[in-house]
LORO-305364 format. One record per atom (N, C-alpha, C): residue in three letters; x, y, z. Coordinates in steps of 0.001 Angstrom, whole numbers, plus 500000, padded with zeros to 6 digits. Example, Ala and Ser with C-alpha at 12.3 -4.5 7.8 and 13.67 -1.06 7.14 Angstrom:
2
Ala513190494310507800Ala512300495500507800Ala513200496700507800Ser512850497750507080Ser513670498940507140Ser512900500030507870
***
This chain:
464
Met524781816976062760Met525810817947063162Met526329817571064541Asn527695817336064666Asn528237816975065966Asn528384818199066861Met528847817970068126Met528924819045069099Met529858820149068641Ala531030819774068130Ala531997820792067688Ala531429821633066560Glu530740820964065597Glu530146821703064478Glu529040822630064978Ser528256822151065936Ser527183822975066500Ser527749824228067154Gln528865824050067880Gln529465825207068534Gln529994826195067517Arg530637825670066449Arg531145826576065410Arg529999827303064731His528896826565064477His527729827167063825His527143828283064700Ala527013828008065997Ala526484829019066915Ala527393830236066960Tyr528724829997066959Tyr529672831106066994Tyr529529831969065738Cys529401831295064567Cys529252832048063323Cys527971832867063320Leu526881832290063819Leu525630833035063902Leu525778834233064815Phe526473834032065934Phe526683835139066868Phe527462836259066202Met528505835912065489Met529325836933064843Met528556837651063748Ile527665836927063047Ile526848837596062037Ile525886838574062696Asp525295838144063811Asp524339839000064525Asp525026840163065203Asp526314839984065591Asp527002840987066384Asp528413841191065830Pro528520841757064639Pro529805841779063950Pro530819842713064566Glu530413843586065518Glu531335844589066028Glu531963844210067355Gln531704842977067842Gln532200842601069146Gln533722842579069167Asn534324843639069752Asn535755843637070057Asn536633843317068854Arg536334843899067723Arg537174843672066548Arg538596844120066845Leu539552843254066604Leu540931843529066981Leu541450844787066312Ser541166844958065013Ser541692846128064311Ser541130847416064896Ala539826847411065234Ala539221848606065813Ala539815848914067176Arg540030847866067982Arg540584848083069306Arg542010848619069221Met542823848055068336Met544205848507068235Met544280849949067760Gly543399850303066810Gly543377851684066355Gly542996852647067470Arg542028852237068282Arg541614853086069395Arg542717853191070442Tyr543420852076070724Tyr544537852128071669Tyr545543853195071250Ala545886853193069972Ala546888854133069486Ala546408855570069618Lys545137855788069261Lys544603857151069290Lys544500857680070718Val543969856849071627Val543838857276073018Val545202857440073648Gly546091856463073400Gly547408856531074017Gly548173857771073606Ala548084858153072347Ala548799859332071877Ala548291860597072554Asn547001860661072814Asn546426861853073421Asn546623861892074931Val546470860738075579Val546468860709077036Val547848860439077612Gly548649859634076921Gly549904859183077503Gly550828860313077905Gly551031861279076986Gly551938862376077312Gly551439863221078461Val550131863499078478Val549569864294079571Val549680863541080889Ala549408862227080847Ala549504861428082071Ala550925861438082616Ala551909861380081734Ala553295861423082190Ala553602862748082868Arg553128863860082282Arg553342865163082923Arg552612865243084249Met551409864630084297Met550650864583085542Met551457863863086621Ala552092862738086255Ala552900861985087213Ala554073862827087698Gly554720863549086776Gly555833864393087182Gly555417865485088134Thr554259866101087859Thr553760867148088746Thr553505866601090137Arg552888865424090210Arg552583864840091515Arg553860864437092251Leu554900864009091499Leu556119863523092115Leu557006864664092587Phe557122865714091785Phe558070866774092087Phe557408868060092567Gly556091868082092574Gly555387869274093015Gly555237870259091874Gly554478871305092126Gly554295872328091116Gly552835872495090732Asp552602873418089812Asp551248873763089390Asp550777872779088329Ser549658872117088583Ser549152871117087637Ser548059871654086739Ser547712872933086845Ser546560873457086110Ser546763873375084603Gly548013873610084126Gly548260873552082695Gly548070872160082138Glu548622871153082850Glu548463869776082411Glu547005869337082461Ala546277869817083457Ala544862869477083575Ala544083869977082368Ala544366871194081936Ala543686871745080764Ala544040870946079513Leu545311870523079407Leu545715869717078264Leu544986868380078241Leu544828867764079419Leu544119866489079474Leu542663866665079048Arg542031867743079502Arg540644867993079096Arg540548868149077583Leu541466868907076996Leu541434869094075546Leu541681867782074811Ala542609866971075342Ala542896865698074687Ala541684864787074707Leu541028864686075840Leu539849863833075946Leu538689864394075135Gly538564865703075113Gly537489866310074347Gly537603866018072868Arg538840865951072359Arg539040865621070942Arg538713864161070662Leu538962863303071652Leu538729861874071440Leu537262861511071361Lys536417862232072120Lys535008861864072269Lys534913860444072820Gly533813859750072511Gly533686858363072932Gly533468858198074423Pro533437856928074879Pro533114856640076274Pro534149857163077253Leu535386857405076795Leu536393857914077710Leu535959859250078301Val535250860059077538Val534759861340078039Val533757861111079162Lys532837860179078950Lys531833859884079975Lys532493859413081268Val533482858541081141Val534154858017082322Val534967859113083003Ala535611859968082221Ala536390861053082806Ala535509861983083631Gln534318862281083124Gln533386863104083891Gln533041862434085217Leu532829861133085174Leu532504860391086387Leu533670860410087367Met534892860185086860Met536062860167087722Met536249861500088441Ala535849862589087776Ala536036863911088361Ala535193864124089608Thr534177863307089828Thr533300863493090982Thr533670862589092159Ile534673861714092000Ile535025860773093056Ile536046861412093981Pro535767861532095270Pro536701862182096184Pro538088861550096126Asp539108862414095924Asp540517862021095988Asp540979861159094826Leu540141860898093837Leu540605860086092716Leu541581860868091842Leu541312862165091638Leu542164863005090825Leu542507864281091593Pro543654864913091268Pro543952866214091870Pro542849867218091553Ala542693868214092409Ala541590869171092264Ala541595869852090903Asp542801870228090390Asp542872870895089092Asp542327870004087982Tyr542681868720088039Tyr542217867779087017Tyr540717867551087135Ala540235867393088356Ala538813867161088555Ala537995868333088040Ala538440869564088337Ala537703870749087898Ala537654870825086377Glu538772870532085707Glu538808870584084248Glu537923869503083627Leu537993868279084155Leu537244867181083546Leu535745867349083741Gln535334868038084816Gln533908868258085007Gln533320869173083947Thr534163869935083248Thr533661870826082202Thr533491870117080869Leu533960868869080756Leu533817868137079504Leu532352867959079137Gln532054868120077918Gln530718867829077409Gln530790866601076508Ala529776865766076566Ala529806864514075806Ala529262864694074394Asp529412865902073815Asp528952866132072447Asp530016865648071468Ala529649864786070574Ala530577864245069590Ala530096864611068191Pro531021864655067222Pro530579864899065844Pro529606863813065404Ala528518864196064786Ala527507863224064378Ala527975862443063149Met527468861245063001Met527695860470061782Met526935861118060632Gly527480860993059433Gly526812861512058255Gly525665860610057823Trp524877861081056861Trp523671860379056442Trp523980859004055850Val525084858869055135Val525448857563054561Val525653856552055675Phe526359856950056729Phe526573856049057862Phe525268855746058580Val524426856762058727Val523150856572059425Val522301855544058679Lys522189855677057368Lys521394854725056584Lys521932853305056735Arg523250853181056702Arg523859851860056841Arg523574851275058225Arg523683852100059247Arg523451851637060616Arg521985851268060824Met521071852086060309Met519646851789060451Met519283850501059719Ala519866850295058556Ala519590849072057801Ala520101847845058548Ser521240847992059221Ser521780846849059957Ser520909846487061149Glu520137847445061664Glu519291847186062834Glu517862846803062453Leu517291847428061412Leu515880847205061078Leu515668846572059707Gly516751846348058957Gly516613845768057633Gly516707846819056530Ala516913846344055313Ala517131847252054188Ala515948848183053944Asp514742847737054283Asp513553848559054065Asp513177849336055323Trp514156849739056113Trp513897850360057418Trp513053851622057314Gln513160852356056216Gln512460853634056118Gln510941853475056054Lys510457852267055740Lys509007852056055686Lys508372852180057060His509182852079058129His508646852166059488His508382853613059910Phe508797854574059077Phe508715855981059468Phe507999856787058396Ala507182857733058854Ala506599858695057922Ala507636859752057548Ser508524860059058489Ser509636860979058230Ser510773860628059171Phe512001860961058744Phe513189860662059545Phe514202861764059259Asp514530862569060269Asp515449863683060059Asp516851863173059742Arg517418863693058669Arg518764863268058289Arg519822863817059240Thr519582864981059786Thr520537865614060690Thr520243865201062124Ala521267864812062846Ala521079864374064222Ala520621865527065105Ala519663865256065976Ala519216866253066945Ala520209866399068077Ala520958865345068369Ala521979865368069417Ala522970864261069139Ala524217864492069529Ala525255863472069396Ala526034863424070697Ala526224862223071224Ala526879862075072513Ala528007861057072417Ser528389860486073557Ser529612859688073593Ser529472858322072929Leu528290857706073009Leu528113856361072467Leu527235856303071227Gly526460857349070988Gly525560857327069843Gly524954858690069601Gln524067858754068612Gln523413860016068287Gln521920859796068138Val521167860897068263Val519707860836068276Val519146861550067055His518213860885066362His517507861476065229His516024861564065555Lys515429862685065213Lys513991862862065390Lys513266862268064193Ala512182861559064462Ala511430860917063384Ala509943860910063733Thr509118860577062741Thr507670860465062950Thr507222859107062422Leu506401858421063208Leu505878857122062803Leu504652857302061908Pro504245856283061180Pro503064856405060311Pro501800856821061060Asp501687856489062347Asp500497856882063104Asp500589858294063658Gly501684859013063346Gly501837860390063777Gly502647860570065052Met502980859501065718Met503773859599066947Met505189860086066617Arg505631861110067329Arg506994861609067156Arg507931860818068073Val509082860438067542Val509983859586068299Val511420860098068194Ala512233859645069145Ala513674859877069135Ala514356858533068893Cys515142858439067833Cys515861857208067509Cys517324857380067924Lys517706856661068946Lys519074856713069458Lys519868855590068811Leu520826855951067970Leu521562855005067142Leu523013854941067597Gln523469853758067950Gln524831853600068471Gln525851853695067344Tyr526991854317067648Tyr528070854420066673Tyr528657853044066362Pro529320852899065213Pro529948851615064873Pro531102851287065820Asp531328849990066025Asp532493849480066740Asp532596849947068188Met531472850292068814Met531556850839070158Met531998849808071189Ala531705848529070972Ala532205847521071915Ala533726847530071929Ser534333847657070767Ser535789847715070680Ser536325848995071300Val535665850101071013Val536099851388071553Val536037851385073078Val534950850865073625Val534803850829075075Val535922850019075712Glu536194848836075173Glu537237848002075762Glu538600848678075676Ala538870849328074554Ala540149850034074422Ala540253851170075420Asp539187851937075574Asp539212853068076503Asp539354852603077950Leu538669851521078292Leu538763851025079664Leu540187850550079970Gln540860849986078984Gln542250849598079189Gln543127850819079443Gln542885851886078695Gln543688853093078878Gln543422853744080230Leu542211853618080726Leu541889854213082020Leu542684853585083154Lys543142852358082943Lys543958851728083972Lys545217852549084260Leu545693853282083256Leu546865854130083451Leu546595855207084491Leu545432855854084386Leu545103856907085345Leu544922856345086742Phe544253855196086847Phe544080854588088163Phe545431854153088741Ala546311853640087905Ala547621853217088381Ala548426854408088896Leu548364855525088167Leu549053856730088629Leu548508857191089967His547197857130090109His546582857542091370His547078856686092526Arg547112855383092321Arg547561854490093396Arg549029854728093732Gln549839855061092710Gln551266855201092925Gln551612856492093662Phe550920857567093338Phe551325858859093856Phe550435859399094965Asp549215858884095082Asp548318859469096078Asp547237858463096432Gly547640857300096950Gly546704856201097129Gly546057856118098485Val545654857243099069Val545004857165100377Val543598856587100259Ile543040856596099046Ile541774855916098797Ile542013854847097737Asp541708853601098080Asp541856852480097158Asp540663852465096208Thr540947852653094919Thr539879852781093926Thr539711851520093087Ser540260850393093534Ser540184849183092719Ser538746848758092463Glu537881848823093483Glu536478848457093296Glu535766849473092410Val536149850739092535Val535570851786091690Val535850851498090220Ala537078851064089929Ala537439850764088540Ala536551849671087966His536298848633088747His535430847547088275His533997848046088057Glu533517848887088957Glu532151849396088836Glu531989850251087585Ile532948851127087356Ile532893851974086164Ile532871851114084901Ala533749850115084854Ala533818849260083660Ala532503848530083430Asp531919847985084492Asp530659847242084338Asp529542848147083845Arg529429849338084422Arg528328850228084045Arg528486850744082610Val529727851067082207Val529927851570080847Val529617850468079835Arg530024849241080124Arg529693848137079207Arg528181847954079101Glu527482848105080215Glu526025847967080182Glu525377848995079271Glu525980850181079175Glu525376851237078359Glu525379850906076878Leu526154849907076476Leu526144849489075077Leu524890848711074714Asp524176848199075701Asp523018847334075465Asp521735848154075535Tyr521193848527074381Tyr519990849361074350Tyr518731848575074712Val518780847243074646Val517659846459075142Val517549846649076658Arg518686846634077339Arg518705846908078775Arg518198848313079065Glu518644849288078264Glu518211850667078496Glu516710850818078283Ala516157850114077302Ala514708850157077096Ala513980849642078332Gly514496848570078928Gly513904848059080163Gly513982849064081286His515093849787081369His515230850818082393His514222851949082180Ala514003852322080929Ala513032853387080647Ala511631852953081071Arg511269851706080775Arg509963851212081216Arg509888851164082743Leu511007850796083383Leu511048850755084843Leu510794852130085432Tyr511433853159084880Tyr511214854516085388Tyr509801854999085096Gly509250854572083970Gly507864854919083690Gly506929854358084745Ala507215853144085220Ala506392852528086265Ala506608853206087610Met507866853512087953Met508164854085089266Met507652855513089400Leu507660856275088309Leu507303857688088374Leu505954857981087710Ala505134856966087568Ala503840857131086886Ala502954858164087561Asp503068858304088869Asp502198859224089615Asp502909860517089996Glu504065860783089404Glu504830861992089725Glu504638863024088615Pro503839864071088845Pro503506865023087774Pro504676865892087326Leu505715866007088148Leu506828866889087804Leu507868866215086901Val507707864914086658Val508692864182085860Val507978863391084774Arg508448863530083540Arg507900862769082426Arg508932861792081894Val508472860589081612Val509322859515081112Val508802859106079731Pro509657859042078720Pro509185858676077373Pro508801857204077277Arg507808856915076452Arg507423855529076195Arg508413854887075224Val508601853587075375Val509509852836074508Val508721852260073327Val509281852377072127Val508715851724070943Val509519850445070729Asp509053849355071325Asp509827848113071314Asp510015847555069912Ala509021847719069050Ala509113847142067707Ala510237847772066892Leu510690848966067284Leu511755849664066558Leu512986849845067434Ser513184848926068358Ser514343848986069247Ser515105847669069178Thr516448847777069193Thr517334846619069172Thr518456846866070171Arg519475846030070140Arg520601846237071047Arg521346847532070753Arg521268848033069508Arg522017849239069151Arg521127850354068608Leu519838850177068688Leu518891851213068291Leu517799851265069344Leu517605852437069929Leu516559852620070934Leu515612853708070443Thr514341853353070293Thr513337854308069827Thr512396854632070968Leu512373855914071345Leu511565856408072451Leu510642857511071963Glu509567857714072692Glu508682858852072450Glu509489860147072520Trp509247861042071575Trp509919862349071588Trp509213863263072590Leu509975863837073517Leu509430864768074507Leu510022866151074260Asp509165867117073935Asp509634868479073710Asp510109869088075021Gly511171869890074945Gly511658870547076144Gly512792871500075843Thr513115872304076832Thr514212873267076734Thr515297872886077736Arg516503873375077500Arg517622873039078376Arg517431873645079768Met517902872919080776Met517738873360082156Met518363874736082400Leu519577874960081879Leu520285876192082210Leu519678877430081570Thr518741877262080635Thr518050878433080101Thr517087879020081129His516871878321082218His515931878785083245His516646879280084499Lys517949879531084407Lys518710880003085567Lys518234881357086074Glu517700882167085164Glu517254883510085548Glu515739883590085700Ala515068882464085753Ala513607882454085916Ala513239882877087336Thr511942882989087589Thr511490883364088926Thr511869882272089928Ala511858882646091196Ala512192881685092248Ala511235880495092231Asp509951880751091955Asp508976879656091925Asp509322878638090845Val509709879137089664Val510058878228088568Val511320877451088908Arg512348878130089381Arg513609877460089693Arg513412876418090796Asn512613876747091785Asn512371875792092867Asn511558874586092388Arg510592874828091475Arg509807873724090943Arg510693872762090153Leu511610873307089365Leu512504872454088586Leu513457871683089496Ala513930872341090541Ala514799871646091497Ala514040870537092210Gln512798870799092551Gln511994869755093196Gln511770868591092239Ala511552868886090959Ala511384867818089974Ala512638866954089900Met513815867591089924Met515061866838089919Met515182865965091159Phe514833866520092302Phe514893865756093548Phe513992864524093462Gln512771864726092988Gln511831863609092887Gln512313862544091898Ala512877862992090791Ala513307862055089753Ala514425861136090234Trp515268861636091134Trp516388860819091597Trp516099860125092934Trp515546860870093895Trp515401860291095230Trp514215859343095362Leu513094859625094707Leu511937858727094840Leu512248857307094359Pro512805857122093154Pro513116855759092735Pro514121855067093653Phe515075855837094195Phe516087855199095036Phe515533854805096403Ile514923855737097104Ile514530855467098483Ile513342854517098559Arg512513854469097489Arg511335853587097508Arg511559852270096760His512416852300095736His512568851114094884His514000850593094811Gly514954851329095376Gly516342850884095297Gly516955851038093924Val516499852014093144Val516989852229091783Val517501853659091675Ile518688853820091117Ile519223855179091006Ile519729855439089590His519530856660089149His520062857141087876His521453857684088165Gly522481857025087630Gly523843857361087999Gly524478858481087208Asp523729859170086363Asp524347860194085513Asp523439861414085377Pro523380862249086434Pro522550863464086347Pro523244864569085553His523675864240084338His524338865181083446His523294866115082839Leu523664867364082617Leu522703868357082129Leu522079867979080794Gly522744867128080020Gly522174866728078737Gly521157865612078836Asn520939865080080035Asn520054863924080189Asn518627864296080560Tyr518302865565080578Tyr516931865970080862Tyr516681867340080254Thr515428867608079976Thr514995868922079508Thr513788869351080325Val513368870592080124Val512248871168080880Val511027871213079974Phe509930870593080408Phe508711870626079585Phe507855871833079945Asp507056872250078971Asp506191873424079120Asp504800872968079562Asp504244873681080523Asp502913873372081037Asp502077874652081032Asp501190874771080013Asp500350875966079874Asp501173877248079835Gly502253877216079048Gly503040878419078837Gly504111878682079866Ala504292877796080832Ala505303877992081862Ala506056876679082087Pro507305876756082535Pro508037875517082826Pro507306874688083874Gly507042873422083525Gly506230872614084429Gly506977871527085163Gly508106871058084618Gly508861869977085231Gly509909869497084265Ile510419868282084472Ile511521867804083647Ile511137866553082857Asn511726866461081660Asn511712865223080881Asn512997864469081194Leu512889863240081642Leu514071862416081916Leu514326861574080675Leu515466861796080015Leu515640861315078648Leu516543860101078496Asp517508859925079354Asp518528858905079143Asp518499857886080274Tyr518592856584079925Tyr518474855530080931Tyr519578854483080792Gly520727854931080292Gly521833854008080116Gly522549853674081411Cys522711854661082279Cys523508854478083495Cys522582854336084705Ile522013853161084872Ile521056852894085953Ile521639851817086863Arg521529852023088170Arg522012851031089145Arg520842850573089999Ile520596849260090046Ile519552848689090897Ile520233848058092117Phe519870848550093307Phe520512848142094545Phe519663847121095298Pro520315846247096054Pro519548845398096967Pro518936846259098071Pro517779845873098607Pro517132846683099652Pro518037846986100839Arg518976846092101160Arg519854846326102307Arg520700847580102101Phe521073847873100849Phe521876849069100597Phe521061850326100885Val519798850323100455Val518922851467100760Val518746851581102271Gly518626850429102946Gly518541850451104400Gly519752851101105026Gly520931850906104435Gly522133851554104932Gly522052853069104811Val521470853564103725Val521288855012103563Val520380855560104664Val519281854863104931Val518349855312105966Val519011855239107341Asp519764854155107596Asp520466854040108879Asp521467855174109070Leu522196855514108012Leu523169856602108123Leu522465857931108378Tyr521391858163107647Tyr520625859400107849Tyr520119859509109287Glu519481858447109776Glu518936858482111129Glu520052858533112168Gly521169857849111903Gly522288857902112831Gly522874859290112948Leu523011859988111816Leu523495861368111844Leu522493862290112527Arg521215862036112298Arg520179862894112877Arg520118862759114391Thr520278861540114904Thr520110861292116341Thr521430861150117086Gly522554861093116344Gly523841860913117000Gly524133859491117419Glu523434858489116838Glu523659857081117185Glu524859856554116396Arg526004856522117044Arg527235856139116344Arg527191854684115879Asp526628853791116688Asp526558852389116279Asp525757852221114995Arg524704853017114846Arg523883852936113637Arg524655853467112425Ile525457854500112649Ile526289855039111576Ile527297854000111101Val527985853366112049Val528969852340111694Val528293851182110964His527122850780111448His526384849701110789His526044850072109343Ala525697851326109117Ala525374851778107758Ala526587851648106846Tyr527740852116107297Tyr528950852013106476Tyr529289850551106183Glu529158849707107182Glu529454848292106979Glu528458847652106019Thr527205848075106086Thr526193847581105153Thr526569847926103716Trp527133849096103514Trp527551849516102182Trp528789848773101684Gly529556848173102590Gly530743847432102179Gly532051847999102658Phe532037849073103458Phe533279849570104053Phe533761848568105100Arg535077848328105137Arg535633847332106035Arg536780847918106860Lys537054847260107996Lys538171847636108883Lys538106849106109262Leu536963849495109775Leu536721850900110104Leu537153851195111541Ser538233851914111690Ser538640852403113002Ser537767853599113369Pro537741853977114640Pro536983855179115020Pro537410856416114219Ala538704856542113939Ala539179857701113179Ala538662857673111744Leu538621856478111133Leu538108856389109773Leu536603856657109720Val535883856233110752Val534451856546110816Val534256858056110873Asp535057858727111695Asp534961860191111780Asp535272860841110431Thr536229860250109714Thr536583860790108394Thr535430860612107410Leu534827859431107378Leu533676859210106514Leu532524860144106877Asn532387860463108131Asn531301861348108568Asn531449862766108026Ile532691863172107728Ile532879864494107101Ile532103864536105786Trp532281863494104988Trp531600863433103692Trp530096863206103860Ala529740862339104813Ala528321862033105033Ala527561863282105481Arg528144864063106370Arg527443865270106849Arg527334866309105740Phe528298866300104828Phe528194867197103682Phe527024866786102782Ile526926865482102447Ile525868865003101563Ile524504865102102237Phe524419864675103498Phe523133864605104180Phe522755865904104901Gly523692866826105008Gly523425868044105763Gly522133868754105379Pro521889869023104086Pro520640869699103708Pro519395868879104045Leu519525867532104074Leu518379866673104372Leu518088866614105868Leu519031867104106675Leu518871867102108128Leu518393868442108660Asp518284869422107783Asp518017870807108176Asp516589871180107787Asp515691871270108776Asp514266871491108519Asp513979872967108271Arg514387873438107095Arg514122874818106669Arg514350874911105170Ala513786875931104552Ala514073876203103146Ala515477876778103041Arg516277876217102166Arg517676876638102059Arg518228876218100699Thr519404876733100348Thr520104876219099176Thr520790874915099573Ile521258874178098583Ile521926872910098880Ile523275873155099552Ala523898874318099278Ala525173874677099906Ala525348876187099769Asp525101876896100832Asp525106878352100782Asp526481878898100374Gly526451879809099387Gly527664880510098996Gly528680879687098228Val528287878548097664Val529214877669096958Val528892877681095466Lys529928877758094611Lys529733877685093175Lys529518876231092755Pro528750875989091677Pro528535874603091229Pro529830873838090995Ser530839874501090419Ser532099873816090126Ser532905873496091372Glu532567874125092498Glu533315873921093743Glu532563873047094733Tyr531414872525094330Tyr530575871765095243Tyr531298870511095731Gly531545870432097021Gly532189869279097637Gly533698869348097704Arg534348870357097074Arg535803870400097021Arg536420870591098414Arg535847871463099212Arg536399871688100555Arg536325870412101381Glu535209869700101294Glu535050868463102055Glu535993867368101558Val536222867318100250Val537172866352099708Val538564866607100274Phe538940867864100336Phe540258868208100880Phe540376867750102329Arg539349867983103125Arg539388867563104530Arg539468866048104651Val538716865343103809Val538759863880103841Val540165863387103498Arg540772863966102488Arg542120863566102098Arg543104863774103239Gln543024864929103869Gln543960865216104954Gln543805864213106088Glu542578863876106440Glu542345862935107536Glu542801861519107159Leu542586861131105911Leu543021859805105495Leu544543859683105502Arg545234860748105202Arg546690860721105280Arg547159860472106717Arg546373860926107651Arg546740860750109059Arg546338859380109593His545213858834109098His544633857673109763His544626856398108917Gly545047856462107658Gly545147855230106890Gly544270855218105650Ala544597854280104738Ala543890854185103459Ala542492853605103644Leu541668853822102623Leu540275853386102664Leu539891852857101293Thr539210851725101255Thr538706851171099994Thr537249851587099810Ile536943852185098658Ile535571852607098363Ile534802851410097802Pro533713850989098444Pro532901849894097889Pro532276850307096562Arg532166849371095652Arg531688849695094316Arg530246850183094325Glu529394849700095219Glu527998850121095239Glu527833851569095668Phe528828852096096362Phe528761853466096860Phe528903854490095739Leu529587854102094661Leu530035855057093651Leu528908855874093046Phe527847855226092544Phe526854855962091772Phe525872856730092658Met525692856309093901Met524919857129094806Met525654858433095082Asp526966858329095284Asp527780859514095508Asp527775860405094272Arg527899859795093108Arg527891860542091837Arg526576861304091676Ala525463860637091982Ala524161861287091835Ala524027862462092792Ala524497862288094025Ala524394863366095011Ala525182864594094568Ile526393864378094054Ile527216865507093603Ile526594866170092379Gly526148865357091423Gly525547865923090215Gly524286866706090499Leu523437866178091362Leu522207866883091729Leu522506868169092462Gly523476868108093380Gly523829869320094120Gly524269870434093196Ala525042870090092159Ala525488871103091206Ala524303871718090454Val523313870888090080Val522121871417089403Val521359872369090330Phe521181871986091586Phe520482872849092540Phe521202874192092691Leu522537874166092658Leu523300875409092772Leu523170876244091505His523181875591090333His522971876330089077His521637877076089118Leu520615876436089672Leu519279877035089734Leu519118877992090917Asn520107878012091804Asn520003878813093029Asn518674878531093737Ala518337877253093803Ala517040876843094357Ala517092876820095883Glu515964877161096487Glu515819877078097937Glu514617876190098239Leu514895875017098796Leu513864874042099109Leu514042873537100532Asn512978872973101082Asn513102872280102357Asn513437870826102031Phe514737870554101876Phe515181869212101496Phe514844868190102574Tyr514805868634103817Tyr514445867745104929Tyr513049867167104715Arg512095868016104411Arg510715867542104239Arg510563866715102968Leu511236867124101906Leu511171866337100675Leu511705864930100900Phe512835864830101583Phe513440863522101807Phe512583862663102734Asn512093863241103804Asn511311862454104750Asn509968862027104153Thr509406862863103277Thr508183862453102583Thr508467861287101645Ala509585861366100929Ala509961860277100025Ala510243858997100798Met510905859127101956Met511288857960102746Met510075857290103369Gly509094858088103829Gly507884857533104434Gly508230856628105604Ser507453855584105784Ser507740854603106830Ser508592853510106214Phe509889853750106142Phe510794852873105403Phe510908851498106046Ser510988850488105180Ser511411849153105593Ser512035848479104384Ser513032847618104626Ser513683846909103521Ser512694846024102780Asp511757845429103515Asp510749844573102876Asp509884845381101922Ala509537846610102335Ala508719847462101474Ala509469847809100190Val510779848113100324Val511586848412099140Val511629847205098213Ala511836846013098797Ala511894844794097981Ala510585844578097228Asn509464844793097914Asn508158844585097276Asn507905845610096182Leu508209846881096469Leu507992847936095470Leu508922847748094274Gln510156847319094550Gln511091847070093462Gln510565845964092556Ala510082844886093168Ala509540843773092383Ala508315844208091588Asp507439845012092212Asp506249845497091515Asp506620846365090322Ala507608847246090510Ala508013848142089428Ala508641847364088283Leu509484846383088615Leu510096845563087561Leu509039844776086803His508030844285087522His506945843538086868His506137844465085966Ala505833845667086457Ala505072846622085643Ala505870847025084403Ala507181847147084545Ala508014847489083396Ala507976846390082344Glu507990845146082797Glu507926844025081867Glu506571843977081163Leu505499844262081903Leu504170844247081305Leu503992845365080282Ala504776846434080436Ala504654847580079521Ala505274847313078160Arg505937846173077981Arg506558845863076692Arg505501845696075613
***
């Protein structure tokens, strides 16, 4: 076999193994469907921004249009709603209400999909397999099953043609980013667009997600308030992820619980997000309410089950060092350290006025961590309004002092902070965030983060 034949043979094998990669017909169909729903609303959005007026009606229409579409566009829209100045306030508020619940595939489709991942005799791997999905989200759906040894598992099965759907949706999102740049470009979101695209594409790879789940199991092994499901590698592929089933109840069912319960759950959330980041440089970029449940401990809520590991960002230790530098700079008033932190993150051409503008947002995010007392994350603020006042102030200052490019690495840390803050407000939790953060930070050093990150990645690999 010559070189050309070998390449053709390899290509054919690849296509057999991965038949859904960017199928042209699927992509074109998705373009038409998304464009019909989003295009008209986007045009009205542009008119509102150009000529002024109330945008609330168009914002509601956009939410309804995206909600009907389901798919990854919903996930990205939720993310866009948390980025300061990316969308008008009316649009951001509406998109934050989107839920990633999609109609589940029927049993005929499920059987076909399972056979494509595990073979025609796939059912022999299970003692039972629920025909009805336990949950359906933007990229796939989850079925509860039991293995022959009695272990209960969650089988996360990706929908057909999702690679094509993702690419089509990401192309359509360029329209929203283009409108933003044209009508209100005080923040350059070009790097944000690349980051969103990379992370959403990564979520299609369930082998990667399985590795992330093992990584979190290693990082949080000694944290009693957070449970991480074990991965069943023998029943996992690029489009099928089988995890240990963890029983739990939805977080918002505990909004009226006692203060002790609400505070314990808030502390569990804090530990689940901040410990991996500040010690290992790893962050969960999607603290969506559907990504965790509350486990029962002797008849009472004991902590959280962390269920989804698709949107994970692993940072170089220098980025974590920038977070610590910014925190300490704000705490002590060391302006040079603050500027160094922003530059470490990738902000460039920072005038004194732009530094002051960034500090508005930084003091909002870090404020509770600088205050050594038990308190809410933001006194008197509704979850849906968390950060809106500060976003408005940042926008006004940027209009006066010049545009700013958001570094791509900044995006998911900011997303996590906003998402967590909203959960803390839903729970009306009062914690000493200062002590929690400083305990997590310990005696920080970039070398320590690098070593712990390497240890956790090694432990995750050994857990296979």
